[in-house]
C-alpha positions as CSV (number, residue, x, y, z in Angstrom):
1,M,-13.4,-5.2,120.1
2,M,-14.4,-1.6,119.8
3,F,-16.9,0.1,117.5
4,K,-16.4,3.7,116.7
5,M,-18.9,6.4,115.8
6,F,-18.0,8.7,113.0
7,T,-19.9,11.6,111.4
8,P,-19.4,11.2,107.7
9,L,-18.8,13.8,105.1
10,I,-20.2,12.6,101.8
11,L,-19.7,14.8,98.7
12,V,-22.9,14.0,96.9
13,I,-25.5,16.4,95.6
14,F,-29.0,14.9,95.9
15,C,-32.0,15.9,93.8
16,C,-35.6,15.7,94.6
17,T,-36.7,12.8,92.4
18,G,-39.9,11.8,94.1
19,G,-40.9,8.2,94.6
20,L,-40.0,5.8,97.3
21,F,-36.3,5.4,96.6
22,A,-33.3,7.6,97.5
23,Q,-30.9,8.6,94.8
24,D,-28.4,5.9,94.0
25,G,-25.1,6.5,95.9
26,Q,-26.7,7.9,99.1
27,L,-25.4,6.5,102.4
28,D,-27.8,3.7,103.6
29,S,-28.9,4.7,107.1
30,T,-30.3,1.2,107.7
31,F,-26.6,0.0,108.0
32,A,-24.6,0.8,111.1
33,G,-26.9,3.8,111.8
34,D,-25.5,6.1,109.2
35,G,-24.2,3.8,106.4
36,I,-20.6,3.7,107.7
37,L,-19.2,1.0,110.0
38,L,-15.9,1.5,111.7
39,A,-14.7,-1.2,114.0
40,D,-11.5,-2.1,115.9
41,F,-11.4,-5.8,116.9
42,A,-7.6,-6.1,117.4
43,E,-7.1,-2.7,119.0
44,G,-4.5,-2.2,116.3
45,T,-4.4,-2.0,112.6
46,E,-7.2,-3.8,110.6
47,T,-7.6,-3.6,106.8
48,I,-10.4,-5.4,104.9
49,N,-9.2,-6.9,101.6
50,D,-12.3,-8.7,100.5
51,I,-16.0,-9.1,101.3
52,V,-18.8,-11.5,100.4
53,Q,-22.5,-11.7,101.1
54,Q,-24.3,-14.9,102.3
55,P,-27.7,-15.8,101.0
56,D,-29.1,-14.7,104.4
57,E,-27.7,-11.2,103.6
58,K,-25.0,-11.4,106.3
59,L,-21.6,-9.8,105.3
60,V,-18.3,-11.6,105.7
61,A,-14.9,-9.9,105.4
62,V,-11.3,-11.0,105.5
63,M,-8.7,-8.7,107.0
64,S,-5.0,-8.4,107.8
65,S,-4.9,-7.3,111.5
66,R,-2.0,-6.2,113.6
67,Y,-2.3,-7.1,117.3
68,P,-0.3,-5.1,119.9
69,N,1.1,-8.1,121.9
70,P,3.0,-9.4,120.1
71,E,3.0,-6.8,117.4
72,T,2.4,-9.1,114.4
73,F,-0.3,-9.4,111.7
74,D,-2.8,-12.2,111.8
75,I,-5.6,-13.1,109.4
76,Q,-9.1,-12.3,110.6
77,V,-12.5,-13.3,109.2
78,V,-15.4,-11.3,110.6
79,R,-19.2,-11.6,110.0
80,F,-21.8,-8.9,110.3
81,N,-25.6,-9.0,110.3
82,P,-27.4,-7.2,107.5
83,D,-27.8,-4.1,109.7
84,G,-24.1,-3.9,110.4
85,T,-24.1,-5.3,113.9
86,N,-21.6,-7.9,114.9
87,D,-22.8,-11.5,114.4
88,S,-22.0,-13.2,117.6
89,T,-22.9,-16.7,116.3
90,F,-19.8,-16.8,114.0
91,A,-16.5,-18.1,115.4
92,D,-15.6,-16.2,118.6
93,N,-18.2,-13.5,119.0
94,G,-18.2,-12.8,115.3
95,V,-14.4,-13.0,114.7
96,F,-12.1,-15.8,113.5
97,R,-8.4,-15.2,114.1
98,Y,-5.8,-17.4,112.6
99,R,-2.8,-17.2,114.9
100,N,0.7,-18.1,113.8
101,D,3.4,-17.7,116.4
102,S,6.1,-17.7,113.8
103,G,5.3,-14.2,112.6
104,S,2.9,-12.1,110.5
105,D,0.3,-13.6,108.2
106,L,-1.7,-11.5,105.7
107,G,-5.2,-12.3,104.4
108,Y,-6.0,-11.2,100.8
109,D,-9.0,-13.1,99.4
110,L,-12.2,-14.8,100.5
111,E,-14.5,-17.2,98.6
112,L,-17.9,-18.2,99.7
113,L,-18.7,-21.8,98.7
114,D,-22.1,-23.3,97.8
115,D,-22.3,-25.2,101.1
116,G,-21.8,-22.0,103.1
117,S,-18.1,-22.6,104.0
118,F,-15.3,-20.2,103.2
119,L,-11.9,-20.4,101.6
120,V,-9.3,-17.8,102.7
121,A,-6.0,-17.1,100.9
122,G,-3.0,-15.2,102.1
123,S,0.5,-15.7,103.3
124,W,2.0,-17.9,106.0
125,A,5.0,-16.7,108.1
126,T,8.0,-18.8,108.8
127,P,10.7,-18.1,111.4
128,D,12.6,-16.4,108.6
129,P,10.8,-13.0,108.0
130,A,12.0,-13.1,104.4
131,D,10.5,-16.5,103.7
132,T,6.7,-16.5,103.6
133,D,4.5,-19.2,101.9
134,F,1.2,-19.5,100.1
135,H,-1.5,-20.1,102.7
136,L,-5.1,-21.4,102.1
137,F,-7.5,-22.4,104.8
138,K,-11.2,-23.4,105.0
139,L,-13.8,-22.4,107.6
140,T,-17.1,-24.0,108.3
141,P,-20.3,-21.8,108.0
142,Q,-20.0,-21.4,111.8
143,G,-16.5,-19.9,111.5
144,E,-14.4,-22.9,112.6
145,L,-11.5,-24.6,110.8
146,D,-12.7,-27.5,108.6
147,S,-10.5,-30.3,109.8
148,A,-11.3,-32.3,106.6
149,F,-9.5,-29.7,104.5
150,G,-5.8,-29.9,104.0
151,T,-4.1,-30.5,107.4
152,N,-6.5,-29.6,110.2
153,G,-8.2,-27.1,107.9
154,S,-5.1,-25.5,106.4
155,T,-2.7,-25.9,103.5
156,V,0.7,-24.2,103.5
157,M,2.6,-24.3,100.2
158,K,6.2,-23.2,99.6
159,I,6.8,-21.9,96.1
160,D,10.4,-20.8,96.6
161,S,12.7,-19.9,99.5
162,S,11.8,-16.2,99.6
163,E,8.5,-14.3,99.9
164,D,5.4,-16.0,98.4
165,Y,1.9,-14.4,98.6
166,A,-1.4,-16.0,97.6
167,R,-3.5,-13.1,96.6
168,A,-6.5,-14.5,94.7
169,I,-8.8,-17.5,94.7
170,A,-10.9,-19.0,91.8
171,V,-13.1,-22.1,92.2
172,T,-14.5,-24.2,89.4
173,N,-18.0,-25.6,89.4
174,S,-16.6,-29.0,90.4
175,G,-14.8,-27.5,93.4
176,E,-11.3,-27.4,92.1
177,I,-9.3,-24.5,93.5
178,Y,-6.8,-22.1,91.8
179,L,-4.6,-19.8,93.8
180,G,-2.9,-16.8,92.2
181,G,-0.1,-14.8,93.6
182,D,3.5,-14.0,93.3
183,S,6.9,-15.4,94.4
184,K,10.0,-13.3,95.0
185,V,13.2,-14.5,93.4
186,P,15.6,-15.5,96.2
187,G,18.3,-13.0,96.6
188,F,16.7,-10.4,94.3
189,S,14.0,-7.8,94.5
190,R,12.0,-9.0,91.6
191,S,8.9,-11.4,91.7
192,R,7.3,-13.9,89.3
193,N,3.6,-14.6,88.7
194,V,2.3,-17.9,90.1
195,I,-0.9,-20.0,89.8
196,M,-1.3,-23.2,91.9
197,K,-4.1,-25.7,91.7
198,L,-5.6,-27.8,94.6
199,N,-8.5,-30.2,94.8
200,A,-11.6,-29.6,96.9
201,A,-9.9,-31.4,99.8
202,G,-7.1,-28.8,99.9
203,L,-4.4,-31.1,98.4
204,V,-2.1,-29.9,95.6
205,D,-3.1,-31.2,92.2
206,S,0.2,-32.4,90.8
207,T,-1.3,-32.8,87.3
208,F,-1.4,-29.0,86.9
209,G,1.7,-27.3,85.6
210,T,4.8,-28.6,87.2
211,N,3.8,-30.5,90.4
212,G,0.8,-28.3,90.8
213,V,2.4,-24.9,90.0
214,F,2.7,-22.8,86.9
215,M,5.1,-19.9,87.2
216,W,5.9,-17.3,84.6
217,N,8.0,-14.2,84.0
218,D,10.9,-16.0,85.6
219,H,13.0,-14.7,82.8
220,L,12.7,-11.1,83.7
221,E,16.0,-9.6,84.8
222,G,17.4,-6.6,86.6
223,A,14.6,-4.3,88.0
224,A,11.9,-6.1,85.9
225,T,9.3,-7.7,88.1
226,S,5.7,-9.0,88.0
227,S,2.9,-9.1,90.6
228,L,-0.4,-10.9,90.2
229,R,-3.4,-9.3,92.0
230,Q,-6.6,-10.9,90.6
231,L,-7.6,-14.2,89.1
232,L,-10.7,-15.5,87.4
233,I,-11.9,-18.5,85.3
234,T,-13.2,-17.6,81.9
235,P,-16.3,-19.4,80.5
236,E,-14.0,-21.5,78.4
237,G,-12.1,-22.7,81.5
238,D,-9.0,-20.6,80.9
239,L,-7.3,-18.6,83.8
240,L,-7.2,-14.9,83.4
241,T,-5.0,-12.7,85.7
242,S,-4.4,-9.0,86.2
243,G,-1.7,-7.2,88.0
244,R,1.4,-5.4,87.0
245,T,4.5,-6.2,85.1
246,K,7.6,-4.0,85.0
247,P,9.5,-5.0,81.9
248,S,11.8,-2.1,81.5
249,G,11.7,0.3,84.4
250,T,8.0,1.3,84.2
251,D,5.0,-0.4,85.9
252,R,2.4,-1.6,83.3
253,I,-1.1,-2.9,84.0
254,S,-0.9,-6.5,82.7
255,L,-3.2,-9.3,81.8
256,Y,-2.3,-12.9,81.2
257,K,-4.3,-15.9,80.0
258,V,-3.1,-19.3,81.3
259,K,-4.2,-22.7,79.9
260,P,-6.5,-24.7,82.2
261,D,-3.8,-27.4,82.7
262,G,-1.1,-25.0,83.6
263,S,1.1,-26.0,80.6
264,G,1.7,-22.4,79.6
265,L,0.3,-19.1,78.5
266,D,-2.6,-19.2,75.9
267,S,-0.9,-17.8,72.8
268,S,-4.2,-16.9,71.2
269,F,-4.6,-14.1,73.8
270,A,-3.0,-10.7,73.1
271,V,0.7,-11.4,72.3
272,N,1.6,-14.9,73.2
273,G,-0.8,-14.8,76.2
274,E,0.6,-11.6,77.5
275,L,-1.1,-8.2,77.5
276,L,1.0,-5.2,78.6
277,S,-1.2,-2.1,78.7
278,P,0.4,1.3,78.1
279,L,-1.3,2.3,81.3
280,Q,1.4,2.8,84.0
281,G,0.3,1.1,87.2
282,Y,-1.3,-1.9,88.7
283,G,-4.4,-3.8,87.5
284,Y,-6.0,-4.2,91.0
285,G,-9.5,-5.2,90.0
286,L,-10.6,-7.7,87.3
287,T,-14.0,-8.9,86.1
288,M,-15.7,-10.2,83.0
289,H,-18.9,-8.6,81.8
290,P,-21.8,-10.9,80.8
291,N,-21.3,-9.8,77.2
292,G,-17.7,-11.2,77.3
293,T,-15.8,-8.0,77.7
294,I,-12.8,-8.1,80.1
295,L,-12.7,-5.2,82.5
296,V,-9.7,-4.2,84.6
297,T,-9.3,-1.2,86.9
298,G,-6.2,0.3,88.4
299,Q,-4.3,3.5,88.1
300,N,-2.3,5.3,85.5
301,L,0.6,7.6,86.3
302,T,0.6,10.9,84.6
303,T,2.6,14.1,85.0
304,D,-0.2,15.4,87.2
305,G,-0.5,12.4,89.4
306,N,-2.3,9.1,89.3
307,D,-5.7,8.7,87.6
308,L,-8.3,5.9,88.2
309,V,-8.7,4.0,85.0
310,V,-11.0,1.2,83.7
311,A,-9.8,-0.6,80.5
312,A,-11.9,-2.9,78.4
313,F,-10.6,-5.8,76.2
314,D,-12.3,-8.5,74.2
315,G,-11.8,-12.2,74.7
316,N,-8.7,-12.1,72.4
317,G,-7.0,-9.3,74.4
318,V,-7.8,-6.6,71.9
319,S,-8.8,-3.2,73.3
320,V,-12.6,-2.4,72.9
321,P,-12.5,0.8,70.8
322,D,-16.0,2.0,71.7
323,F,-15.4,1.8,75.4
324,G,-14.5,5.2,76.8
325,V,-11.7,6.8,74.8
326,F,-9.8,4.1,72.8
327,G,-10.8,1.5,75.3
328,V,-10.1,3.4,78.5
329,V,-12.2,5.4,80.9
330,T,-10.2,7.9,83.1
331,V,-11.6,9.3,86.4
332,N,-9.6,12.1,88.1
333,P,-11.6,14.3,90.4
334,G,-8.6,15.0,92.7
335,I,-4.8,14.8,92.5
336,N,-4.3,11.1,93.0
337,E,-6.8,8.3,92.2
338,A,-6.7,4.6,91.9
339,G,-9.2,1.9,91.0
340,L,-9.0,-0.9,93.5
341,D,-11.9,-3.2,92.7
342,I,-14.7,-3.6,90.1
343,A,-18.1,-5.3,90.0
344,I,-21.0,-5.8,87.6
345,Q,-24.6,-5.0,88.6
346,P,-27.4,-7.4,87.5
347,D,-28.5,-4.8,85.0
348,G,-25.0,-4.8,83.4
349,M,-23.9,-1.4,84.8
350,I,-20.2,-1.3,86.0
351,V,-19.3,-0.1,89.5
352,V,-15.7,0.6,90.6
353,C,-14.3,1.5,93.9
354,G,-11.0,3.2,94.7
355,E,-9.4,6.1,96.4
356,T,-9.1,9.8,95.7
357,G,-7.1,12.5,97.5
358,G,-4.0,14.6,97.5
359,T,-0.3,13.9,97.9
360,V,1.6,13.5,101.2
361,F,2.4,17.2,101.2
362,S,-0.8,18.8,99.8
363,G,-4.4,18.3,99.0
364,P,-7.2,16.5,100.9
365,P,-6.7,13.2,102.6
366,R,-7.3,9.9,100.7
367,Q,-10.9,8.8,100.9
368,F,-13.4,6.3,99.5
369,L,-14.4,6.8,95.9
370,S,-16.9,4.9,93.8
371,V,-18.0,5.5,90.2
372,R,-20.6,3.9,87.9
373,M,-20.7,3.6,84.1
374,D,-22.4,1.7,81.4
375,I,-20.9,-1.0,79.1
376,T,-19.6,1.7,76.7
377,G,-17.8,3.5,79.6
378,V,-20.3,6.5,79.8
379,I,-20.4,7.7,83.4
380,D,-23.8,7.2,84.9
381,S,-24.9,10.6,86.3
382,T,-27.6,9.0,88.5
383,W,-24.9,7.6,90.8
384,G,-24.1,10.3,93.3
385,D,-22.8,13.6,91.9
386,N,-22.6,13.0,88.1
387,G,-21.6,9.4,88.5
388,I,-19.0,9.8,91.3
389,V,-19.4,9.4,95.1
390,T,-16.6,10.3,97.5
391,T,-17.1,9.5,101.2
392,M,-14.7,10.7,103.9
393,T,-14.4,8.2,106.8
394,S,-11.1,9.6,108.2
395,D,-9.4,12.9,108.4
396,F,-6.1,11.1,108.0
397,F,-6.5,8.7,105.1
398,A,-8.9,5.9,104.0
399,F,-9.2,3.5,101.1
400,P,-11.6,0.7,100.0
401,N,-10.0,-2.6,98.7
402,A,-13.3,-4.4,97.9
403,I,-16.7,-3.7,96.3
404,L,-19.8,-5.8,96.6
405,V,-23.2,-5.6,94.9
406,Q,-25.7,-7.0,97.4
407,S,-28.6,-9.2,96.3
408,D,-30.9,-6.2,96.9
409,G,-28.7,-4.0,94.7
410,K,-27.1,-2.0,97.5
411,I,-23.4,-1.3,97.1
412,V,-20.9,-2.1,99.9
413,L,-17.3,-0.9,100.0
414,G,-14.8,-2.5,102.4
415,G,-11.4,-1.2,103.4
416,A,-9.7,0.8,106.1
417,S,-9.8,4.2,107.8
418,A,-6.7,5.4,109.4
419,T,-6.0,7.3,112.6
420,Q,-2.8,8.8,113.8
421,T,-2.8,6.9,117.0
422,T,-4.5,3.5,116.6
423,G,-3.7,2.5,113.0
424,N,-6.3,1.4,110.5
425,D,-9.8,0.6,111.5
426,L,-12.0,-1.9,109.7
427,T,-14.4,0.1,107.4
428,L,-17.6,-0.9,105.6
429,V,-19.7,1.7,103.8
430,R,-23.1,0.9,102.3
431,Y,-25.0,2.9,99.7
432,G,-28.6,2.8,98.5
433,N,-29.1,1.6,95.0
434,F,-32.2,1.0,92.9
435,I,-31.7,-1.6,90.3
436,D,-34.4,-2.3,87.7
437,A,-32.8,-4.5,85.2
438,D,-35.8,-4.9,82.9
439,G,-37.0,-1.3,83.2
440,D,-40.6,-2.2,84.3
441,G,-40.5,0.1,87.3
442,Y,-40.0,-2.6,89.9
443,S,-36.7,-3.1,91.7
444,I,-34.7,-6.3,91.7
445,V,-35.9,-6.7,95.3
446,D,-39.6,-6.6,94.5
447,D,-39.6,-8.2,91.0
448,C,-39.6,-12.0,91.0
449,D,-37.9,-11.9,87.6
450,D,-36.2,-8.6,87.0
451,F,-34.9,-9.7,83.6
452,V,-38.3,-10.1,81.9
453,F,-40.2,-6.9,81.3
454,E,-43.6,-8.5,81.4
455,I,-43.2,-10.2,84.8
456,N,-43.6,-8.0,87.9
457,P,-45.9,-7.6,90.9
458,G,-48.2,-5.3,88.9
459,A,-48.6,-7.4,85.9
460,F,-51.8,-9.1,84.7
461,D,-51.6,-12.9,85.3
462,I,-52.6,-14.8,82.2
463,A,-54.3,-18.0,83.2
464,N,-52.9,-21.4,82.4
465,N,-49.7,-20.3,80.5
466,G,-47.2,-21.7,83.1
467,I,-45.9,-18.2,83.9
468,D,-46.4,-16.3,87.2
469,E,-46.7,-12.9,85.6
470,D,-47.8,-11.1,88.7
471,C,-45.2,-12.6,91.1
472,N,-47.8,-14.1,93.5
473,G,-46.1,-17.4,93.5
474,E,-48.4,-19.3,91.1
475,D,-49.9,-19.3,87.7
476,S,-53.6,-18.7,88.0
477,P,-55.5,-21.9,86.9
478,V,-58.4,-19.7,85.7
479,A,-58.9,-16.0,85.4
480,V,-60.3,-15.0,88.8
481,R,-64.0,-14.4,88.9
482,F,-64.3,-12.5,85.7
483,V,-66.3,-14.6,83.2
484,D,-69.8,-13.7,84.5
485,L,-69.0,-10.1,85.4
486,S,-67.3,-9.4,82.1
487,S,-70.6,-9.9,80.3
488,S,-72.1,-7.3,82.6
489,F,-69.8,-4.6,81.3
490,E,-69.6,-2.9,78.0
491,A,-66.5,-1.1,76.7
492,Y,-67.0,1.5,73.9
493,P,-65.9,2.7,71.5
494,N,-63.8,-0.3,70.6
495,P,-61.4,0.3,68.9
496,A,-60.7,3.5,70.7
497,L,-58.4,6.5,70.3
498,D,-58.1,8.7,73.4
499,E,-60.6,7.1,75.8
500,V,-62.9,4.3,76.4
501,V,-66.2,4.2,78.5
502,L,-66.9,1.3,80.7
503,R,-70.7,0.9,81.2
504,T,-72.9,-1.5,83.2
505,N,-76.6,-1.6,83.7
506,D,-76.2,-3.2,87.2
507,P,-75.9,-0.4,89.8
508,S,-74.4,-2.9,92.3
509,L,-71.3,-3.3,90.1
510,Q,-69.5,-0.1,91.1
511,A,-65.9,0.0,89.9
512,L,-63.6,0.3,92.9
513,Q,-60.3,-0.1,91.0
514,I,-59.4,-0.1,87.3
515,E,-56.1,-1.5,85.9
516,V,-54.9,-1.2,82.3
517,F,-52.4,-3.8,81.0
518,T,-50.6,-4.5,77.8
519,A,-51.6,-7.7,76.0
520,N,-48.6,-9.5,77.6
521,G,-49.4,-8.5,81.1
522,R,-47.5,-5.3,81.8
523,L,-49.3,-2.8,84.1
524,L,-49.8,0.6,82.5
525,S,-52.1,2.3,84.9
526,S,-54.0,1.6,88.2
527,F,-56.5,4.0,89.7
528,A,-59.7,4.3,91.7
529,P,-62.3,5.8,89.4
530,A,-64.0,9.1,90.4
531,F,-67.1,8.6,88.3
532,G,-70.5,7.2,89.1
533,P,-71.3,3.5,89.4
534,L,-72.8,3.0,86.0
535,N,-70.2,4.8,83.7
536,T,-66.5,5.1,84.1
537,T,-64.2,6.8,81.6
538,V,-60.6,5.5,81.1
539,S,-58.1,7.7,79.4
540,L,-55.9,5.9,76.8
541,R,-53.9,9.0,75.6
542,D,-50.6,7.9,77.2
543,F,-50.8,4.2,76.2
544,P,-49.2,2.5,73.2
545,A,-51.3,1.4,70.2
546,G,-52.4,-2.2,70.1
547,M,-54.3,-4.7,72.3
548,L,-55.0,-3.5,75.8
549,V,-56.6,-5.3,78.7
550,I,-58.8,-3.5,81.2
551,R,-59.4,-5.1,84.6
552,V,-62.3,-3.8,86.7
553,Q,-62.5,-4.7,90.4
554,T,-65.9,-4.5,92.1
555,E,-67.1,-5.6,95.5
556,T,-68.6,-8.7,94.0
557,G,-65.9,-9.8,91.5
558,T,-63.7,-8.9,88.6
559,A,-64.4,-8.1,85.0
560,V,-61.9,-8.1,82.1
561,K,-62.4,-6.3,78.8
562,R,-60.1,-6.3,75.9
563,I,-59.9,-3.3,73.6
564,V,-57.9,-2.1,70.7
565,K,-56.0,1.2,71.1
566,L,-55.6,3.1,67.8
């Protein structure tokens, strides 16, 4: 395995914002030294197709890798430490390689299960290069085949006698497994969409569809074809797919909803379960927003090249009119763009990765692209340069196939960077990202509950209410040492308009720190007073009207005074 150093060119304009956090979209120097990891394990071509993060913050990626001797593709699964170094405790020095002597296998999707094991989906080669099969295998948390799954850790499934590719995994809460992909019609160039169901042990569930398989668009003729790229399970248990369908000579971004039992398409969705978007291209990335909106990203062919697009639909397959322009956001900073994956941040913001660049004959090389927008499709200008970040990792071409929002909010893109001599190199790029879902000023990393405004490390802990407002790990059984000291302080005037004076007749009770909270515990101000020991003035000008709590810390204890701000 060989790691490569690369000096990145990142087209982002940074502003001086102050504070402790870099602007969102800046390369994270705590990862791989400069935010960009290039690696060559196979000494050939390696392309990341999916990435996941473990609870211990390690990153795991699945790749299709071409080895030089013999020159075939194998599926690789690699694991990295949070800082981007190779995790030697996983598989063989950090790399699991599935070797198939019959030919080339391709790895497309990766699923991290609750017990720390992994499911990997792709294709399985047979002695006939034109006859590949669905392939699913399971790895233990240590990176070894799980012999209790399928046959010695693997399940190979033949859909038809031509090329079959398992491209997406979806797992139910009970452990049932759905595989989505496509199957080529023997003797023809067209393909059909396929979903297969297996149980948690890796055995085909024959109660789903026909003997475990539901296939559709088999009726398409001539040049018409379909290709499934993504699969998810809706909250109702239905199966939603994205990809492309070519009904009459033109690629169309397509969505389909399939019944949970595989008995057919759900006719309540779009038109008899089928949504053919007017956008000309593939629906590469698919997700569902917490508000129920279906989001798909891909590309749309125009007279000026391809544009990255994000389209929004409701649960019935109807375009969301107030998202972007008539339900579509278009991003086209270069000549050719494509959206390749999509994710939702904990605060509801949408992040998309893809590629941007020129053509084969003109323009800049293809490079990593990411864009962020809100739920209405408005581009978020705080992400990089007006909502768009492009990162050049190769002077030949590069592209990300996967995007991940880490538990700390940082954004990771995974894909490949090409050279003209050694093929594609595994590429991971990580960006800084400050997420404050509840807007209380504390990031998702520091806030023990980033979805409740009144709970954060700076909040005032209300005693005996069963809530840990200040994130110290417990609810205070009593207010700490304030009862006696509170009677030693006077706050006046009360009610107050612009300021309040804290006064004590005890010269030993000098205020060392003063904090002002709302009545529900949100910290408004914290400062060391510059006045004398007996009188301290607290400004209220910037605080909201209503009940305020002032906490005074002294060397001998704490006092709390409640006042009304007019």
